[in-house]
C-alpha positions in Angstrom: -60.0 176.8 163.0 -56.6 178.6 162.7 -53.6 176.6 163.9 -51.3 178.2 166.4 -47.8 178.5 164.7 -45.0 177.1 166.9 -42.4 179.7 168.0 -39.5 177.8 166.5 -41.3 177.8 163.1 -41.9 181.6 163.5 -38.2 182.2 164.2 -37.2 180.0 161.3 -39.4 181.9 158.9 -38.1 185.3 160.3 -34.5 184.3 159.7 -35.3 182.9 156.2 -36.7 186.3 155.3 -33.7 188.1 156.6 -31.3 185.8 154.7 -33.3 186.5 151.5 -32.3 190.2 151.8 -28.8 189.9 153.2 -27.5 193.3 152.1 -30.5 195.2 153.4 -30.3 193.3 156.7 -26.6 194.1 157.1 -27.2 197.8 156.3 -30.1 197.9 158.7 -28.0 196.4 161.5 -25.2 199.0 160.8 -26.8 201.7 163.0 -27.0 199.3 165.9 -23.5 198.1 165.3 -22.1 201.6 165.4 -24.3 202.5 168.4 -23.1 199.5 170.5 -19.5 199.9 169.5 -19.6 203.6 170.4 -21.2 203.0 173.8 -18.7 200.3 174.7 -15.7 202.3 173.4 -16.7 205.6 175.0 -17.6 204.0 178.4 -14.3 202.1 178.3 -12.3 205.3 177.6 -14.2 207.1 180.4 -13.4 204.4 182.9 -9.8 204.3 181.6 -9.5 208.1 182.3 -10.8 207.4 185.9 -8.4 204.6 186.4 -5.5 206.7 185.2 -6.4 209.5 187.5 -6.7 207.2 190.5 -3.4 205.6 189.7 -1.7 209.0 189.5 -3.3 210.1 192.8 -2.1 206.9 194.5 1.5 208.0 193.8 1.0 210.9 196.1 0.7 208.6 199.1 -2.3 207.2 200.9 -1.9 209.2 204.1 -0.7 212.5 202.7 -2.4 215.8 203.3 -1.6 219.0 201.4 -1.8 222.4 203.1 -1.9 225.1 200.4 -2.2 228.9 200.7 -5.4 230.7 199.9 -8.9 229.2 199.3 -11.3 228.8 196.5 -12.6 232.4 196.9 -9.1 233.9 196.6 -8.3 231.8 193.6 -11.5 232.9 191.9 -10.4 236.5 192.4 -7.2 235.7 190.6 -4.8 235.4 193.5 -3.2 232.2 192.6 -0.5 232.0 195.3 -1.3 234.3 198.2 1.4 234.4 200.9 -0.6 232.9 203.8 1.7 230.0 204.7 5.1 230.5 206.3 7.8 228.2 207.5 6.7 228.8 211.1 3.3 227.2 210.2 5.0 224.0 209.1 7.1 223.9 212.3 4.0 224.4 214.4 2.2 221.6 212.6 5.2 219.3 213.2 5.3 220.1 216.9 1.6 220.4 217.9 -0.4 218.0 215.7 -0.2 214.5 217.4 -1.8 212.5 214.5 1.0 213.1 212.0 4.4 211.5 211.3 6.3 214.0 209.2 6.0 217.5 207.7 7.6 218.6 204.4 7.4 222.3 203.6 8.1 223.2 200.0 8.8 226.2 197.8 8.6 225.8 194.1 9.8 228.0 191.2 10.2 227.5 187.5 13.8 228.1 186.4 16.2 227.4 183.5 18.8 224.8 184.4 22.0 224.8 182.4 24.7 222.3 181.9 27.4 223.4 179.4 25.6 224.1 176.2 22.5 222.3 177.2 19.5 223.8 179.1 16.1 222.9 180.2 13.2 224.7 181.9 12.3 222.9 185.1 10.3 223.1 188.3 12.8 223.7 191.1 11.6 222.8 194.6 13.2 223.8 197.8 12.5 221.0 200.2 13.6 219.3 203.5 14.8 215.7 203.9 11.3 214.6 205.0 10.0 215.2 201.5 11.4 211.9 200.3 9.3 209.8 202.8 6.2 212.1 202.9 5.8 212.1 199.1 6.8 208.5 198.6 9.7 209.2 196.3 12.8 207.1 195.9 16.4 207.7 195.0 17.8 205.8 192.0 21.4 206.9 192.3 23.4 209.0 194.7 21.8 210.5 197.8 19.0 212.9 198.8 19.1 216.2 200.5 20.4 215.9 204.1 19.9 217.9 207.3 23.6 219.0 207.0 22.8 220.4 203.5 19.9 222.3 205.0 21.9 223.8 207.9 24.8 224.8 205.6 22.7 226.2 202.7 24.6 223.8 200.5 24.4 224.3 196.7 23.4 220.7 195.9 20.7 219.4 193.7 18.8 216.2 193.1 17.3 215.8 189.6 14.7 213.7 188.0 15.5 211.1 185.3 14.1 213.1 182.5 16.5 216.0 183.3 19.4 213.5 183.3 18.4 212.4 179.8 18.2 216.0 178.6 21.2 217.5 180.3 23.6 214.5 180.6 22.7 212.2 177.7 26.1 210.7 177.3 27.6 210.9 180.8 27.1 210.2 184.5 25.1 213.0 186.2 26.3 212.4 189.7 29.2 214.8 190.5 28.5 217.1 187.6 27.7 220.8 188.0 24.5 222.7 187.0 23.8 226.4 186.9 20.5 227.8 188.2 20.1 231.6 188.2 23.9 232.0 187.8 24.4 229.8 190.9 26.4 226.6 190.6 24.9 223.4 192.1 26.5 220.0 192.4 24.4 217.0 191.4 24.3 214.6 194.3 21.4 212.3 193.3 19.0 211.1 190.7 15.4 210.4 191.5 13.7 207.1 190.5 11.0 207.5 187.8 7.7 208.7 189.3 5.6 209.7 186.3 3.1 212.5 185.8 0.2 213.7 188.0 -2.5 215.6 186.2 0.0 216.6 183.5 2.8 217.6 185.8 5.8 215.4 184.9 7.6 214.9 188.2 10.5 213.2 186.4 11.8 216.5 185.1 11.8 218.3 188.4 14.8 219.3 190.5 15.2 219.5 194.3 17.5 221.7 196.4 17.6 222.4 200.2 14.8 224.7 201.3 17.3 227.1 203.0 19.4 227.3 199.8 16.2 228.0 197.8 15.5 231.0 200.1 19.0 232.4 200.3 20.1 231.8 196.7 17.0 231.9 194.5 13.8 233.4 195.8 14.8 235.3 198.9 12.8 236.2 202.0 9.7 238.3 201.9 10.3 241.4 204.1 6.7 241.1 205.4 6.0 237.4 205.6 9.5 235.9 205.9 9.8 232.5 204.3 6.5 232.0 202.3 5.7 228.4 201.4 3.9 227.1 198.3 2.7 223.9 200.0 3.1 221.9 203.2 2.9 218.1 202.7 1.9 216.3 205.8 2.0 212.5 206.4 -0.6 211.2 208.8 0.2 208.3 211.2 -2.0 206.0 209.1 -4.9 206.2 206.6 -7.4 206.2 209.5 -5.8 209.3 211.0 -6.1 211.5 208.0 -9.5 212.9 209.0 -8.2 213.7 212.5 -5.0 215.2 211.1 -7.0 217.4 208.8 -9.2 218.7 211.6 -6.3 219.4 213.9 -4.2 221.2 211.2 -7.2 223.3 210.3 -7.8 224.4 213.9 -4.1 225.1 214.6 -3.7 227.3 211.5 -7.0 229.1 212.2 -5.6 230.0 215.6 -2.2 231.0 214.3 -3.6 233.2 211.6 -6.3 234.6 213.9 -9.1 233.7 211.5 -12.6 234.5 212.4 -14.4 234.0 209.1 -13.0 232.5 205.9 -9.8 230.5 206.0 -6.8 231.8 204.1 -5.5 228.3 203.5 -6.9 224.9 202.5 -6.1 221.4 203.7 -6.6 218.8 201.0 -6.3 215.0 201.1 -5.9 212.3 198.4 -9.5 211.3 199.1 -10.8 214.9 198.4 -8.9 214.9 195.1 -10.2 211.4 194.3 -13.8 212.5 194.9 -13.4 215.4 192.5 -11.8 213.2 189.9 -14.5 210.5 190.3 -17.3 213.1 189.9 -15.7 214.6 186.8 -14.8 211.3 185.1 -18.2 209.8 186.1 -20.0 212.7 184.5 -17.7 212.4 181.4 -18.4 208.7 181.1 -22.2 209.3 181.4 -22.0 212.0 178.7 -20.0 209.7 176.4 -22.5 206.9 177.0 -25.3 209.2 176.1 -23.6 210.2 172.9 -23.3 206.5 172.0 -26.9 206.0 173.0 -28.0 208.5 170.4 -26.4 206.2 167.8 -28.4 203.3 169.1 -31.6 205.4 168.9 -30.8 206.3 165.3 -30.2 202.6 164.6 -33.6 201.7 166.1 -35.3 204.2 163.9 -33.5 202.7 160.9 -34.9 199.3 161.9 -38.4 200.6 162.2 -38.1 202.3 158.8 -36.9 199.2 157.0 -39.5 197.0 158.7 -42.2 199.3 157.5 -40.9 199.1 154.0 -40.8 195.3 154.4 -44.5 195.2 155.5 -45.4 197.2 152.3 -43.3 194.8 150.1 -44.8 191.7 151.7 -48.4 192.7 151.8 -49.4 189.9 149.4 -47.5 187.3 151.4 -49.2 188.4 154.6 -52.6 188.3 153.0 -52.0 184.9 151.6 -50.8 183.5 154.9 -53.8 184.9 156.7 -56.1 183.5 154.0 -54.5 180.0 154.6 -55.2 180.2 158.3 -52.3 182.2 159.9 -53.4 184.2 162.9 -52.7 187.9 163.4 -50.6 187.0 166.4 -48.4 184.8 164.3 -47.7 187.6 161.8 -47.0 190.0 164.7 -44.5 187.5 166.3 -42.7 187.0 163.0 -42.1 190.7 162.4 -41.1 191.2 166.1 -38.7 188.3 165.8 -37.2 189.9 162.6 -36.7 193.2 164.4 -35.3 191.6 167.5 -32.9 189.5 165.4 -31.6 192.5 163.5 -31.0 194.5 166.7 -29.5 191.6 168.7 -27.1 190.5 165.9 -26.1 194.1 165.4 -25.7 194.5 169.1 -23.4 191.4 169.3 -21.3 192.6 166.4 -21.1 196.1 167.8 -20.2 194.9 171.2 -17.4 192.7 169.8 -16.0 195.6 167.9 -16.3 197.9 171.0 -14.6 195.4 173.3 -11.8 194.9 170.7 -11.3 198.7 170.5 -11.2 199.1 174.3 -8.6 196.3 174.5 -6.5 197.9 171.7 -6.6 201.3 173.4 -5.4 199.7 176.7 -2.6 197.9 175.0 -1.4 200.6 172.5 -1.8 203.7 174.6 -1.1 204.7 178.2 -4.8 204.9 179.0 -5.9 201.9 181.0 -9.3 201.6 179.2 -11.5 198.9 180.6 -15.1 197.6 180.3 -17.0 195.4 182.7 -19.1 192.3 181.8 -22.1 194.1 183.3 -21.8 197.0 180.9 -21.5 194.6 178.0 -24.6 192.7 179.1 -26.5 196.0 179.5 -25.6 197.2 176.1 -26.6 194.0 174.3 -29.9 193.9 176.2 -30.5 197.5 175.4 -30.0 196.9 171.6 -32.4 194.0 171.8 -35.0 196.1 173.6 -34.6 198.8 171.0 -35.3 196.2 168.3 -38.5 195.1 170.1 -39.6 198.7 170.8 -39.1 200.0 167.2 -40.4 196.7 165.7 -43.8 197.0 167.4 -45.3 199.6 164.9 -44.4 197.6 161.8 -45.4 194.3 163.4 -48.8 195.7 164.4 -49.4 197.2 160.9 -48.6 193.8 159.4 -50.8 191.9 161.9 -53.8 194.3 161.2 -53.7 193.9 157.4 -57.1 192.7 156.1 -56.4 189.5 154.0 -59.0 190.4 151.4 -57.5 193.9 150.8 -54.0 192.4 150.8 -54.9 189.7 148.2 -56.4 192.3 145.8 -52.8 193.3 145.0 -52.0 189.9 143.6 
């Protein structure tokens, strides 16, 4: 009667066979190593992109809403900046919407700023004093735009730290004079570093009084008056943003006499975050699928090598069966060999992937990260692939007729 082979003995024999062919075993594991490392790295990069986008959005302020001219339909028709928001809209929002704290109207234009022989192209924003609190900016040196500057159409400017480095690399910026469109502006303040949001480096922007922007740089539109590029609105608290959005929408629909499609849009940080999460989530899934293809190729490689191993070890299998080994013992041995190749390859690949993710997070601005759950899933998946693709070779080995196999001796 055939003796049942203990599992530990089966495992020992499987590892002995793998050690006997070290180079082939390592090359077989290579596909799984690359697949696991790819999945871990690509998922980590995808999550890092999501974390970076969320961090940049958080700089906008948790309770901030942005009222912008036009809507998705007008933008699809190529009208990037329709003149549908005017200064009176921002004043009405400030006076009639109870769920908000502050309103900061804004006009933005790209201009060349000159200081002596140095120049830089910058985004110039005409703003009000409320901009500082609404957009969560800080002043590093000097002061910000005041109500007096606004009333007197003062030619004063506050600049970002990157502009300071470019225009005043060797001297103090406060008190110096800049030229914008042949107009002289006195530098009264320098903003604290803010960073970039979706590629827009806010540290190289400049800010002047809204009234000065209208009277000196862009002028009034004869039809619309003072047209705004955006109205930033700070809600009373995070819980009030939904009510504020609803109230602003109703107010502007009444003011603009809208019966059908809005000619403006009210966007919140949450809206932008949902879009970013959807995009980065899809990107991460796509990257994981690309890495998964490498795992699939690695599994096929394991099956191929194990089929070759069955052919090479036909005599061994026949001899073992003739001496009393059961088909189930042979099946287990080949399954264990496949599982060992895939699992070891998975562990090595996971280690390489985690190391790559850590290196990216340390050496680049991208906060790449990977969770323990994803690591466990990837290692388990590689082991499952080893079992799945090892079934066919194992069954072929288990079904060998010992008499036929021994004829090859």
